[in-house]
C-alpha positions in Angstrom: 124.3 135.7 63.2 126.0 132.6 62.0 124.0 129.4 62.8 125.5 126.2 64.3 124.9 124.4 61.0 127.2 126.8 59.2 130.0 126.7 61.8 132.4 123.7 61.7 134.6 122.5 64.6 137.9 121.0 63.4 139.7 118.5 65.7 142.5 115.9 65.6 142.5 112.4 67.1 145.0 112.3 70.0 145.9 108.7 69.1 146.4 108.7 65.3 146.5 112.5 64.7 143.9 112.2 61.9 142.0 115.5 61.4 138.3 115.8 61.1 135.7 118.5 60.8 132.1 118.6 62.1 129.3 121.2 62.3 128.4 122.6 65.7 124.8 121.3 65.2 126.1 117.7 65.4 128.0 118.2 68.6 126.1 117.3 71.8 125.3 120.2 74.2 127.4 118.4 76.9 130.8 116.9 76.9 130.9 113.4 75.4 133.3 110.7 74.2 133.3 109.2 70.7 135.4 106.7 68.8 137.9 108.0 66.1 136.5 107.1 62.6 140.0 106.1 61.6 141.6 104.2 64.5 138.5 103.6 66.7 140.3 105.0 69.8 138.1 107.1 72.1 138.2 110.8 71.8 136.8 113.4 74.2 134.6 116.1 72.7 133.9 119.5 74.2 130.3 120.7 74.7 128.6 122.5 71.9 129.1 125.9 73.7 132.8 125.2 74.3 133.3 124.2 70.6 131.5 127.4 69.5 133.8 129.6 71.6 136.8 127.7 70.1 135.6 128.2 66.5 134.9 131.9 67.1 138.3 132.4 68.6 139.9 130.7 65.7 138.0 133.0 63.3 138.8 136.1 65.3 135.1 136.9 66.0 135.6 136.8 69.8 138.2 137.8 72.2 139.5 135.6 75.0 138.1 136.7 78.3 140.4 138.7 80.4 141.8 137.1 83.5 139.9 138.1 86.6 141.6 140.4 88.9 142.0 139.1 92.4 139.4 140.5 94.8 140.7 143.4 96.8 139.7 141.6 99.9 141.8 138.5 99.0 144.8 138.0 101.3 148.2 138.8 99.9 150.4 135.7 99.4 153.5 137.8 100.5 151.8 138.9 103.7 153.1 136.8 106.7 150.6 135.4 109.1 150.4 137.3 112.4 152.4 135.8 115.3 150.3 133.7 117.6 149.1 135.3 120.8 151.1 134.3 123.8 149.3 131.9 126.1 148.9 133.5 129.5 150.5 131.7 132.3 148.2 130.7 135.1 148.5 132.9 138.1 149.4 131.2 141.4 146.5 130.6 143.7 146.2 133.1 146.6 147.5 131.9 150.0 143.9 131.8 151.3 142.8 129.4 148.5 145.7 126.9 148.8 145.1 123.5 150.1 147.4 121.5 152.3 147.7 117.8 153.2 149.8 116.3 156.0 151.8 113.1 155.6 151.2 112.0 159.2 149.3 109.3 161.0 145.8 110.5 161.9 145.7 113.0 159.0 144.7 110.6 156.2 142.3 112.0 153.6 142.2 115.5 155.3 142.8 118.7 153.4 143.2 122.1 155.0 143.2 125.8 154.1 145.7 128.3 155.6 143.3 129.3 158.4 142.9 125.6 159.5 146.7 125.2 159.3 147.1 128.2 161.6 144.8 126.6 164.2 146.7 123.3 164.0 150.1 124.9 164.3 149.1 127.2 167.2 147.6 124.2 169.2 150.6 122.0 168.4 148.8 119.6 166.1 151.5 120.2 163.4 155.2 120.8 164.0 157.7 122.5 161.7 159.2 119.0 161.0 156.0 117.4 159.8 155.9 116.7 156.0 153.2 118.8 154.3 152.1 118.9 150.6 150.8 122.1 149.0 148.4 121.1 146.2 150.0 118.5 144.0 153.6 119.4 145.0 155.9 117.0 146.7 155.9 116.8 150.5 158.4 119.0 152.3 159.0 120.2 155.9 156.1 122.3 157.0 158.5 125.2 158.0 160.0 125.2 154.5 156.7 126.1 152.8 156.5 129.9 152.2 152.8 130.0 153.1 153.4 128.4 156.5 156.8 129.8 157.6 155.3 132.9 159.0 152.7 130.9 161.0 155.5 129.0 162.8 157.2 132.3 163.6 154.0 133.4 165.3 153.8 130.1 167.2 157.3 130.7 168.5 156.5 134.2 169.8 153.2 133.1 171.5 153.3 132.9 175.3 150.5 130.4 175.6 149.5 127.3 173.7 145.7 127.1 172.9 143.9 123.9 173.8 143.8 121.0 171.3 141.4 121.5 168.4 139.5 118.9 166.4 141.5 117.5 163.6 138.6 117.9 161.2 136.9 121.0 162.6 139.9 123.1 163.5 137.7 125.9 165.0 136.2 123.6 167.6 137.9 122.3 170.7 138.7 118.5 170.9 137.2 116.6 173.8 138.4 113.1 172.8 141.4 111.4 171.3 141.3 108.4 168.9 142.6 105.4 170.8 144.5 104.2 167.7 146.0 107.3 166.1 145.6 109.9 168.9 143.6 112.0 166.5 141.8 114.9 168.4 138.0 114.7 168.0 135.2 117.0 168.8 131.7 115.9 169.9 130.6 115.5 166.3 133.6 113.5 165.3 133.2 111.1 168.2 129.6 110.1 168.0 128.0 107.6 170.5 127.3 104.1 169.2 125.1 101.4 170.7 126.9 98.1 171.3 124.5 95.7 173.1 123.2 97.6 176.0 126.1 100.0 176.3 126.8 103.3 174.6 130.4 104.2 173.7 132.0 106.9 171.6 133.9 105.9 168.5 136.2 107.7 166.2 134.3 108.9 163.1 137.6 108.8 161.2 138.6 105.1 161.7 135.8 103.6 163.7 138.0 102.8 166.7 137.3 103.6 170.3 138.2 107.0 171.9 139.4 108.3 175.2 139.0 111.7 176.8 141.5 114.4 176.3 143.7 114.6 179.4 142.9 117.5 181.7 145.5 120.2 182.0 147.2 120.3 185.4 
């Protein structure tokens, strides 16, 4: 085996093109930078192992390593990326889960499901001309909403009109009306309050006084 002292690495200065030769034993084991003996410009030296491979290649004692074959699992550059999966469109909410709000005095901050809307329509609390919002949509005539149109048709065919129901608890009869808005109120929505030595009922919605629902003739 040829020793590093016997092998010589020949190199040329990149600045002045002067040629030099040095034994491998004098080359540091790591890459380093030295000044050219002729022009004093810096020169980059390979590591001792890199210089040994270069010398052996020049003398024909070693073969250049074959280029590594790409791994069989590497993706092909010519293969196109798969198309993105379509984003599913959100399904519309079932009628029973939709929420409605009414743009009408006395309905502020109230939200209703379809069953509650049925009770309000049957008892006359909402007419087909009242403006109603479904979710975040713009307000339209109540009779123009697909989910309510059939309820108004049932109202027209009904022979009787049920008693007024509470605006908040639509399954409960209303016994009082708000003196300011006319909002129908049940016992719970018209609690008694003490004012001095007297007890009066007030609207739980606005805090105003209430009156009794008129008796049917």
